[in-house]
MARRODO-283248 format. One record per atom (N, C-alpha, C): residue number from 1; atom name; x, y, z. Coordinates in pm, 1 decimal, decimal comma. Each point is the difference from the previous one (the first is absolute). Example, Ala and Ser with C-alpha at 12.3 -4.5 7.8 and 13.67 -1.06 7.14 Angstrom:
{rec 1 N {1319,0 -569,0 780,0}},
{rec 1 CA {-89,0 119,0 0,0}},
{rec 1 C {90,0 120,0 0,0}},
{rec 2 N {-35,0 105,0 -72,0}},
{rec 2 CA {82,0 119,0 6,0}},
{rec 2 C {-77,0 109,0 73,0}},
This chain:
{rec 1 N {9062,7 6877,3 6437,0}},
{rec 1 CA {-22,6 135,6 46,2}},
{rec 1 C {124,5 49,9 72,8}},
{rec 2 N {40,1 121,2 -29,9}},
{rec 2 CA {120,1 54,2 63,8}},
{rec 2 C {-33,8 60,4 135,6}},
{rec 3 N {97,8 1,4 84,5}},
{rec 3 CA {-16,1 58,6 132,1}},
{rec 3 C {82,3 127,0 8,4}},
{rec 4 N {-49,6 92,8 77,1}},
{rec 4 CA {73,0 124,4 22,3}},
{rec 4 C {67,8 -8,6 136,0}},
{rec 5 N {129,6 19,7 -1,4}},
{rec 5 CA {76,4 -0,3 124,8}},
{rec 5 C {43,7 142,5 29,5}},
{rec 6 N {-26,8 45,6 119,7}},
{rec 6 CA {44,9 133,2 40,5}},
{rec 6 C {107,4 -15,5 105,8}},
{rec 7 N {103,8 79,0 -14,2}},
{rec 7 CA {110,2 -2,8 94,9}},
{rec 7 C {7,6 135,3 69,0}},
{rec 8 N {14,5 -2,6 128,5}},
{rec 8 CA {12,9 123,1 76,5}},
{rec 8 C {139,7 57,7 -21,6}},
{rec 9 N {4,2 128,8 -28,2}},
{rec 9 CA {127,9 68,0 -19,6}},
{rec 9 C {53,3 40,5 136,9}},
{rec 10 N {122,0 -38,8 31,8}},
{rec 10 CA {56,9 40,0 129,4}},
{rec 10 C {2,5 152,7 14,1}},
{rec 11 N {-25,2 47,9 119,9}},
{rec 11 CA {-9,2 144,3 25,6}},
{rec 11 C {126,8 74,2 -41,6}},
{rec 12 N {117,0 -59,0 22,3}},
{rec 12 CA {124,5 70,0 -34,6}},
{rec 12 C {14,3 18,7 -150,9}},
{rec 13 N {-65,0 -83,0 -79,0}},
{rec 13 CA {0,5 17,4 -145,5}},
{rec 13 C {-111,6 95,4 -40,7}},
{rec 14 N {-118,4 -18,0 55,4}},
{rec 14 CA {-114,6 85,7 -33,4}},
{rec 14 C {29,1 146,3 30,9}},
{rec 15 N {74,5 25,4 106,6}},
{rec 15 CA {32,0 138,3 38,4}},
{rec 15 C {88,2 70,3 -102,9}},
{rec 16 N {73,2 -76,6 -80,7}},
{rec 16 CA {89,4 58,9 -99,8}},
{rec 16 C {-63,3 10,5 -138,7}},
{rec 17 N {-122,9 -46,4 -14,8}},
{rec 17 CA {-66,8 4,2 -130,8}},
{rec 17 C {-31,5 144,0 -38,8}},
{rec 18 N {1,4 26,3 -129,9}},
{rec 18 CA {-29,7 134,5 -49,0}},
{rec 18 C {-148,3 32,2 6,3}},
{rec 19 N {-84,9 -102,5 -13,0}},
{rec 19 CA {-144,7 19,7 11,0}},
{rec 19 C {-59,0 -114,1 81,6}},
{rec 20 N {-117,3 25,2 58,3}},
{rec 20 CA {-68,8 -104,3 75,5}},
{rec 20 C {-108,9 -62,6 -87,9}},
{rec 21 N {-62,8 -108,0 45,1}},
{rec 21 CA {-101,0 -66,3 -83,7}},
{rec 21 C {-115,3 92,0 -43,1}},
{rec 22 N {-41,1 91,5 85,6}},
{rec 22 CA {-108,9 91,4 -35,9}},
{rec 22 C {43,2 95,9 -111,1}},
{rec 23 N {121,2 50,4 9,1}},
{rec 23 CA {51,1 88,1 -105,3}},
{rec 23 C {14,9 -76,1 -131,4}},
{rec 24 N {47,0 -123,3 9,1}},
{rec 24 CA {13,1 -82,5 -120,5}},
{rec 24 C {-136,0 -18,8 -66,0}},
{rec 25 N {-100,2 -35,1 78,2}},
{rec 25 CA {-134,0 -23,5 -55,0}},
{rec 25 C {-55,3 126,3 -64,4}},
{rec 26 N {20,9 115,4 63,4}},
{rec 26 CA {-46,9 127,1 -57,8}},
{rec 26 C {70,8 27,7 -132,5}},
{rec 27 N {130,9 -23,5 -4,1}},
{rec 27 CA {74,5 20,7 -124,6}},
{rec 27 C {-47,1 -97,0 -108,1}},
{rec 28 N {-21,8 -124,4 37,7}},
{rec 28 CA {-45,5 -99,7 -96,3}},
{rec 28 C {-135,7 40,8 -57,8}},
{rec 29 N {-92,3 39,2 85,8}},
{rec 29 CA {-132,9 40,5 -47,5}},
{rec 29 C {9,7 120,7 -93,1}},
{rec 30 N {83,8 96,9 34,7}},
{rec 30 CA {17,3 116,3 -87,6}},
{rec 30 C {57,2 -43,2 -134,8}},
{rec 31 N {93,5 -95,2 0,3}},
{rec 31 CA {60,0 -45,8 -126,5}},
{rec 31 C {-103,0 -67,9 -89,5}},
{rec 32 N {-99,8 -62,1 58,8}},
{rec 32 CA {-105,4 -67,4 -76,1}},
{rec 32 C {-108,2 99,2 -42,6}},
{rec 33 N {-40,9 86,8 93,0}},
{rec 33 CA {-114,4 88,7 -24,5}},
{rec 33 C {34,1 125,9 -78,9}},
{rec 34 N {115,1 58,6 25,1}},
{rec 34 CA {42,6 121,1 -72,8}},
{rec 34 C {147,3 -15,3 -39,0}},
{rec 35 N {27,6 -89,7 -95,4}},
{rec 35 CA {139,7 -31,4 -32,6}},
{rec 35 C {80,8 119,1 -49,3}},
{rec 36 N {-60,1 90,6 -76,3}},
{rec 36 CA {76,6 115,8 -47,8}},
{rec 36 C {48,7 85,4 116,2}},
{rec 37 N {-85,4 19,9 99,5}},
{rec 37 CA {39,4 78,1 117,9}},
{rec 37 C {108,4 -73,2 78,4}},
{rec 38 N {-23,9 -128,2 25,5}},
{rec 38 CA {96,3 -78,5 77,5}},
{rec 38 C {137,1 -1,8 -67,2}},
{rec 39 N {4,0 -37,4 -128,9}},
{rec 39 CA {128,8 -11,8 -68,5}},
{rec 39 C {61,7 136,2 -27,3}},
{rec 40 N {-83,4 103,9 -8,8}},
{rec 40 CA {53,6 135,6 -10,7}},
{rec 40 C {78,1 37,2 125,1}},
{rec 41 N {-54,7 -36,8 116,9}},
{rec 41 CA {69,6 25,8 126,4}},
{rec 41 C {127,7 -83,2 10,0}},
{rec 42 N {-6,2 -126,0 -41,0}},
{rec 42 CA {118,3 -86,3 6,3}},
{rec 42 C {109,7 51,5 -92,5}},
{rec 43 N {-38,8 50,1 -116,1}},
{rec 43 CA {97,9 53,5 -94,9}},
{rec 43 C {77,2 118,5 55,0}},
{rec 44 N {-61,1 73,0 93,3}},
{rec 44 CA {66,2 117,4 58,4}},
{rec 44 C {113,7 -38,6 94,7}},
{rec 45 N {6,2 -127,2 37,2}},
{rec 45 CA {107,7 -46,8 87,4}},
{rec 45 C {133,5 0,5 -74,3}},
{rec 46 N {-6,0 -17,3 -131,7}},
{rec 46 CA {121,1 -7,1 -82,0}},
{rec 46 C {48,8 138,4 -39,3}},
{rec 47 N {127,7 9,3 -32,1}},
{rec 47 CA {58,9 124,0 -51,5}},
{rec 47 C {-4,9 -6,5 -152,3}},
{rec 48 N {-65,9 97,0 -61,6}},
{rec 48 CA {-20,0 1,2 -144,9}},
{rec 48 C {90,6 102,7 -66,2}},
{rec 49 N {59,5 -36,6 -113,4}},
{rec 49 CA {73,0 95,8 -82,4}},
{rec 49 C {-102,0 88,2 -70,5}},
{rec 50 N {-99,6 -64,1 -59,5}},
{rec 50 CA {-113,8 68,8 -61,1}},
{rec 50 C {-124,3 -60,1 64,0}},
{rec 51 N {-71,7 75,7 83,6}},
{rec 51 CA {-117,6 -54,6 67,9}},
{rec 51 C {-107,3 -46,2 -98,7}},
{rec 52 N {-69,6 -105,1 39,5}},
{rec 52 CA {-109,1 -52,6 -81,4}},
{rec 52 C {-123,1 89,8 13,4}},
{rec 53 N {-82,9 -0,3 -102,6}},
{rec 53 CA {-127,9 70,5 4,3}},
{rec 53 C {-115,5 -99,8 6,2}},
{rec 54 N {21,3 -117,4 -59,0}},
{rec 54 CA {-103,9 -101,9 -5,5}},
{rec 54 C {49,1 -124,0 73,9}},
{rec 55 N {-78,7 -45,2 97,7}},
{rec 55 CA {40,1 -113,9 81,9}},
{rec 55 C {1,6 -129,1 -80,7}},
{rec 56 N {-111,0 -28,7 -69,0}},
{rec 56 CA {-3,0 -125,1 -75,6}},
{rec 56 C {-74,9 17,3 -130,5}},
{rec 57 N {35,6 -84,9 -94,0}},
{rec 57 CA {-63,6 -2,5 -130,7}},
{rec 57 C {-23,7 -147,2 -30,3}},
{rec 58 N {-125,4 -43,4 10,5}},
{rec 58 CA {-29,5 -141,8 -15,6}},
{rec 58 C {-102,4 -24,7 -109,3}},
{rec 59 N {14,1 -114,6 -62,4}},
{rec 59 CA {-97,6 -48,4 -97,5}},
{rec 59 C {-12,8 -150,1 19,2}},
{rec 60 N {-122,3 -46,4 12,9}},
{rec 60 CA {-25,3 -143,0 13,9}},
{rec 60 C {-82,2 -51,4 -117,6}},
{rec 61 N {9,4 69,7 -112,3}},
{rec 61 CA {-73,2 -39,5 -120,6}},
{rec 61 C {54,3 -133,6 -51,4}},
{rec 62 N {-87,6 -86,4 -50,2}},
{rec 62 CA {47,3 -128,1 -55,0}},
{rec 62 C {108,5 22,2 -105,8}},
{rec 63 N {111,2 -67,3 18,0}},
{rec 63 CA {110,8 12,9 -93,3}},
{rec 63 C {83,9 124,4 19,2}},
{rec 64 N {-35,8 83,3 95,5}},
{rec 64 CA {73,8 124,7 23,1}},
{rec 64 C {7,6 30,8 149,7}},
{rec 65 N {55,3 -93,5 76,2}},
{rec 65 CA {16,2 22,9 143,0}},
{rec 65 C {128,6 78,4 20,7}},
{rec 66 N {-12,3 113,3 67,3}},
{rec 66 CA {115,3 86,8 21,6}},
{rec 66 C {-13,8 66,9 136,1}},
{rec 67 N {104,8 -6,6 79,5}},
{rec 67 CA {1,2 65,5 131,1}},
{rec 67 C {129,4 79,5 10,0}},
{rec 68 N {-12,6 130,8 11,3}},
{rec 68 CA {117,4 87,2 10,0}},
{rec 68 C {-16,1 88,8 123,2}},
{rec 69 N {103,5 5,6 81,1}},
{rec 69 CA {-0,3 79,3 122,3}},
{rec 69 C {93,0 119,3 -16,5}},
{rec 70 N {-47,2 116,9 38,9}},
{rec 70 CA {82,5 121,6 4,0}},
{rec 70 C {76,0 20,2 -131,5}},
{rec 71 N {-63,6 -30,3 -113,1}},
{rec 71 CA {72,1 -7,9 -127,3}},
{rec 71 C {58,0 131,9 -48,7}},
{rec 72 N {-52,4 112,0 46,4}},
{rec 72 CA {54,8 127,6 -46,9}},
{rec 72 C {105,0 56,5 95,7}},
{rec 73 N {33,6 -75,2 104,9}},
{rec 73 CA {102,9 43,1 93,9}},
{rec 73 C {132,7 -67,1 -30,3}},
{rec 74 N {106,1 54,3 58,9}},
{rec 74 CA {133,5 -57,2 -18,4}},
{rec 74 C {64,0 -20,0 137,0}},
{rec 75 N {50,1 -121,3 23,1}},
{rec 75 CA {66,3 -36,4 124,9}},
{rec 75 C {146,2 -34,4 -25,2}},
{rec 76 N {79,3 7,2 105,8}},
{rec 76 CA {135,2 -53,4 -1,8}},
{rec 76 C {1,3 -110,5 104,7}},
{rec 77 N {9,7 -123,4 -45,5}},
{rec 77 CA {-5,8 -114,9 89,4}},
{rec 77 C {108,1 6,2 107,8}},
{rec 78 N {122,4 28,8 -39,0}},
{rec 78 CA {110,4 3,8 96,5}},
{rec 78 C {-21,9 108,3 105,2}},
{rec 79 N {-52,9 113,5 -42,0}},
{rec 79 CA {-24,8 108,9 95,1}},
{rec 79 C {-104,0 -41,3 103,4}},
{rec 80 N {-104,7 -69,7 -43,4}},
{rec 80 CA {-105,7 -39,8 92,0}},
{rec 80 C {37,4 -118,3 88,0}},
{rec 81 N {74,7 -93,6 -53,6}},
{rec 81 CA {34,6 -120,0 76,4}},
{rec 81 C {125,5 15,9 84,8}},
{rec 82 N {86,3 92,2 -37,7}},
{rec 82 CA {130,0 7,7 65,5}},
{rec 82 C {35,9 140,8 46,7}},
{rec 83 N {11,1 92,7 -92,6}},
{rec 83 CA {53,6 133,1 31,1}},
{rec 83 C {-75,0 71,0 112,2}},
{rec 84 N {-131,5 -6,2 -1,5}},
{rec 84 CA {-75,6 76,9 99,1}},
{rec 84 C {11,2 -55,2 141,8}},
{rec 85 N {58,6 -117,7 14,9}},
{rec 85 CA {17,5 -60,4 132,1}},
{rec 85 C {138,0 27,4 59,6}},
{rec 86 N {90,0 55,9 -78,8}},
{rec 86 CA {139,1 14,0 43,8}},
{rec 86 C {17,7 91,9 120,3}},
{rec 87 N {-61,1 117,6 -3,5}},
{rec 87 CA {27,2 99,0 104,4}},
{rec 87 C {-42,5 -48,4 138,5}},
{rec 88 N {-122,1 -51,1 11,3}},
{rec 88 CA {-49,4 -38,9 132,5}},
{rec 88 C {26,0 -146,1 34,2}},
{rec 89 N {14,3 -84,4 -100,9}},
{rec 89 CA {10,0 -143,8 25,4}},
{rec 89 C {121,0 -64,9 -65,6}},
{rec 90 N {101,8 77,9 -31,7}},
{rec 90 CA {115,6 -51,6 -72,2}},
{rec 90 C {66,7 -119,2 64,9}},
{rec 91 N {2,0 -4,2 131,9}},
{rec 91 CA {66,6 -109,6 69,7}},
{rec 91 C {-92,4 -118,7 27,2}},
{rec 92 N {-128,3 15,5 -31,2}},
{rec 92 CA {-95,1 -110,1 21,0}},
{rec 92 C {14,4 -103,6 -111,0}},
{rec 93 N {-42,5 -120,4 29,6}},
{rec 93 CA {8,0 -108,9 -96,7}},
{rec 93 C {-101,7 19,8 -111,6}},
{rec 94 N {48,8 -4,2 -122,5}},
{rec 94 CA {-86,7 8,9 -117,9}},
{rec 94 C {-31,3 -139,0 -53,5}},
{rec 95 N {97,7 -88,0 5,1}},
{rec 95 CA {-15,1 -135,6 -53,9}},
{rec 95 C {62,6 -99,5 97,1}},
{rec 96 N {-72,0 -108,3 22,8}},
{rec 96 CA {56,7 -113,1 73,8}},
{rec 96 C {12,1 -114,0 -100,3}},
{rec 97 N {122,6 -42,4 -25,2}},
{rec 97 CA {24,0 -111,0 -91,9}},
{rec 97 C {30,2 -123,3 81,8}},
{rec 98 N {-57,9 -112,2 -41,6}},
{rec 98 CA {29,5 -126,9 64,6}},
{rec 98 C {31,7 -102,2 -107,5}},
{rec 99 N {111,3 -68,1 15,8}},
{rec 99 CA {42,2 -100,6 -97,0}},
{rec 99 C {-77,9 -129,2 14,3}},
{rec 100 N {31,8 -95,5 -85,8}},
{rec 100 CA {-64,2 -131,1 8,5}},
{rec 100 C {26,2 -63,0 136,1}},
{rec 101 N {116,6 25,4 52,2}},
{rec 101 CA {34,9 -42,5 135,0}},
{rec 101 C {-40,5 114,8 92,2}},
{rec 102 N {-96,8 -24,3 86,2}},
{rec 102 CA {-54,6 107,1 84,5}},
{rec 102 C {104,1 65,9 89,2}},
{rec 103 N {115,7 -64,4 17,1}},
{rec 103 CA {104,2 62,9 81,6}},
{rec 103 C {70,1 112,2 -76,3}},
{rec 104 N {-22,4 7,9 -130,8}},
{rec 104 CA {58,0 107,1 -81,4}},
{rec 104 C {-105,2 109,4 -17,6}},
{rec 105 N {27,9 115,8 53,2}},
{rec 105 CA {-92,7 112,0 -17,0}},
{rec 105 C {78,6 130,3 -0,8}},
{rec 106 N {-64,5 101,6 -53,2}},
{rec 106 CA {64,7 130,4 -7,6}},
{rec 106 C {-106,9 107,9 10,3}},
{rec 107 N {25,5 99,4 82,4}},
{rec 107 CA {-87,0 116,9 11,1}},
{rec 107 C {66,8 113,7 -76,1}},
{rec 108 N {-74,2 61,2 -91,3}},
{rec 108 CA {53,1 109,3 -81,8}},
{rec 108 C {-76,9 126,4 35,2}},
{rec 109 N {71,3 102,5 45,2}},
{rec 109 CA {-65,5 125,9 37,3}},
{rec 109 C {-34,9 80,3 -124,9}},
{rec 110 N {-85,1 100,9 17,5}},
{rec 110 CA {-33,8 88,7 -111,9}},
{rec 110 C {125,6 68,4 -54,3}},
{rec 111 N {89,8 41,9 90,0}},
{rec 111 CA {124,0 65,1 -45,7}},
{rec 111 C {86,0 -94,9 -82,4}},
{rec 112 N {14,4 -123,1 47,4}},
{rec 112 CA {80,4 -98,3 -73,8}},
{rec 112 C {-63,1 -30,9 -135,3}},
{rec 113 N {-131,6 -16,1 -0,7}},
{rec 113 CA {-69,9 -29,3 -124,7}},
{rec 113 C {13,6 115,8 -97,9}},
{rec 114 N {-13,0 122,3 50,9}},
{rec 114 CA {13,7 118,9 -84,8}},
{rec 114 C {140,1 5,7 -61,4}},
{rec 115 N {100,7 -24,0 81,2}},
{rec 115 CA {138,2 -1,0 -49,9}},
{rec 115 C {16,8 -102,8 -111,7}},
{rec 116 N {-53,4 -120,4 21,2}},
{rec 116 CA {14,4 -106,3 -99,9}},
{rec 116 C {-80,2 29,0 -126,4}},
{rec 117 N {-119,7 55,4 15,4}},
{rec 117 CA {-82,4 35,6 -116,6}},
{rec 117 C {70,6 107,3 -82,6}},
{rec 118 N {54,5 101,9 66,7}},
{rec 118 CA {71,6 106,7 -72,2}},
{rec 118 C {123,0 -54,8 -71,2}},
{rec 119 N {73,3 -86,1 67,4}},
{rec 119 CA {119,7 -59,0 -60,6}},
{rec 119 C {-37,0 -82,0 -123,8}},
{rec 120 N {-107,8 -78,6 10,6}},
{rec 120 CA {-43,1 -81,9 -113,4}},
{rec 120 C {-52,4 87,1 -114,4}},
{rec 121 N {-76,9 103,7 33,2}},
{rec 121 CA {-50,9 91,4 -103,7}},
{rec 121 C {115,2 66,2 -74,4}},
{rec 122 N {101,7 42,6 73,3}},
{rec 122 CA {116,6 62,2 -64,3}},
{rec 122 C {76,6 -99,7 -86,9}},
{rec 123 N {5,1 -124,4 42,9}},
{rec 123 CA {64,6 -103,2 -81,8}},
{rec 123 C {-75,2 -18,1 -131,8}},
{rec 124 N {-133,5 -3,0 6,4}},
{rec 124 CA {-79,5 -12,5 -122,8}},
{rec 124 C {23,6 119,2 -92,5}},
{rec 125 N {7,1 120,0 58,0}},
{rec 125 CA {26,9 119,2 -81,5}},
{rec 125 C {136,6 -9,7 -67,6}},
{rec 126 N {100,1 -45,0 75,1}},
{rec 126 CA {134,8 -14,9 -56,0}},
{rec 126 C {3,2 -101,5 -113,9}},
{rec 127 N {-92,4 -96,4 3,4}},
{rec 127 CA {-8,4 -100,6 -106,1}},
{rec 127 C {-80,7 49,4 -119,8}},
{rec 128 N {-50,3 123,4 9,9}},
{rec 128 CA {-75,0 57,4 -111,2}},
{rec 128 C {-149,0 -28,6 2,4}},
{rec 129 N {-49,9 -56,4 108,7}},
{rec 129 CA {-143,5 -27,2 12,3}},
{rec 129 C {-72,1 133,1 21,3}},
{rec 130 N {-109,7 20,6 -75,8}},
{rec 130 CA {-75,8 125,2 8,9}},
{rec 130 C {-145,4 -28,7 35,7}},
{rec 131 N {-72,5 103,3 38,0}},
{rec 131 CA {-142,6 -10,3 27,8}},
{rec 131 C {-68,9 -61,2 -121,9}},
{rec 132 N {-82,9 -99,7 25,3}},
{rec 132 CA {-71,5 -66,6 -108,0}},
{rec 132 C {65,2 -128,8 -46,8}},
{rec 133 N {129,3 -18,5 31,4}},
{rec 133 CA {68,2 -124,1 -37,5}},
{rec 133 C {-53,4 -115,4 85,2}},
{rec 134 N {-0,7 -118,0 -56,0}},
{rec 134 CA {-43,1 -119,4 71,8}},
{rec 134 C {124,4 -77,1 42,8}},
{rec 135 N {4,6 -34,4 128,4}},
{rec 135 CA {114,7 -71,8 55,2}},
{rec 135 C {-53,0 -121,3 75,6}},
{rec 136 N {58,3 -116,0 -22,8}},
{rec 136 CA {-35,4 -120,8 74,5}},
{rec 136 C {123,7 -47,7 74,5}},
{rec 137 N {-18,1 -31,3 125,7}},
{rec 137 CA {111,1 -48,6 81,7}},
{rec 137 C {-46,6 -127,5 68,5}},
{rec 138 N {71,9 -106,2 -21,1}},
{rec 138 CA {-32,2 -128,3 61,9}},
{rec 138 C {92,3 -20,0 119,0}},
{rec 139 N {-59,0 -13,1 118,9}},
{rec 139 CA {79,8 -15,1 121,4}},
{rec 139 C {-66,0 -101,1 92,3}},
{rec 140 N {77,5 -61,0 85,7}},
{rec 140 CA {-60,0 -84,9 103,3}},
{rec 140 C {-68,7 88,2 104,7}},
{rec 141 N {-68,9 -62,9 93,6}},
{rec 141 CA {-68,1 74,5 105,8}},
{rec 141 C {101,4 43,5 105,9}},
{rec 142 N {69,4 107,2 -31,3}},
{rec 142 CA {99,3 58,2 89,8}},
{rec 142 C {-49,7 138,6 39,9}},
{rec 143 N {51,5 58,2 108,3}},
{rec 143 CA {-48,4 131,5 43,2}},
{rec 143 C {8,5 105,7 -109,5}},
{rec 144 N {101,8 -7,1 -83,3}},
{rec 144 CA {20,2 100,2 -104,9}},
{rec 144 C {-109,5 -3,0 -106,6}},
{rec 145 N {-78,0 -105,8 -6,8}},
{rec 145 CA {-108,3 -8,9 -99,0}},
{rec 145 C {-105,1 108,7 22,8}},
{rec 146 N {-12,1 49,2 121,9}},
{rec 146 CA {-98,0 105,1 29,5}},
{rec 146 C {41,1 134,6 -57,3}},
{rec 147 N {127,8 17,7 -26,9}},
{rec 147 CA {50,8 126,4 -52,4}},
{rec 147 C {-43,1 13,5 -143,5}},
């Protein structure tokens, strides 16, 4: 039989949390009881090129399991993960990289990451890579792998 261990969260950490346990439980219950409403609200957090009209399209039929989220909407991953954070949080850390040796680490700000992503995207364009092309890059676990 498994045991449940609960750990008290130190106040200095709990004070910085975005939600408290009661808010989490309310959100969880909404996600279970009215998932279309819950995920519709969550989808509004993102910046859409073409907003979605349908939150989810699911089928659990035998031999035809299909789960599609926001399928009629269009997103730009880079805009949501990087660009929209530049103005207010450009100097904040976006990525913390740590090497195999824990003494090797690097903090990369949103501005630095944006600069590197743009530089890499332009390099791909100069090489003739276009939208829809498939590119594979094999690299070790170095900070640049996130770009």
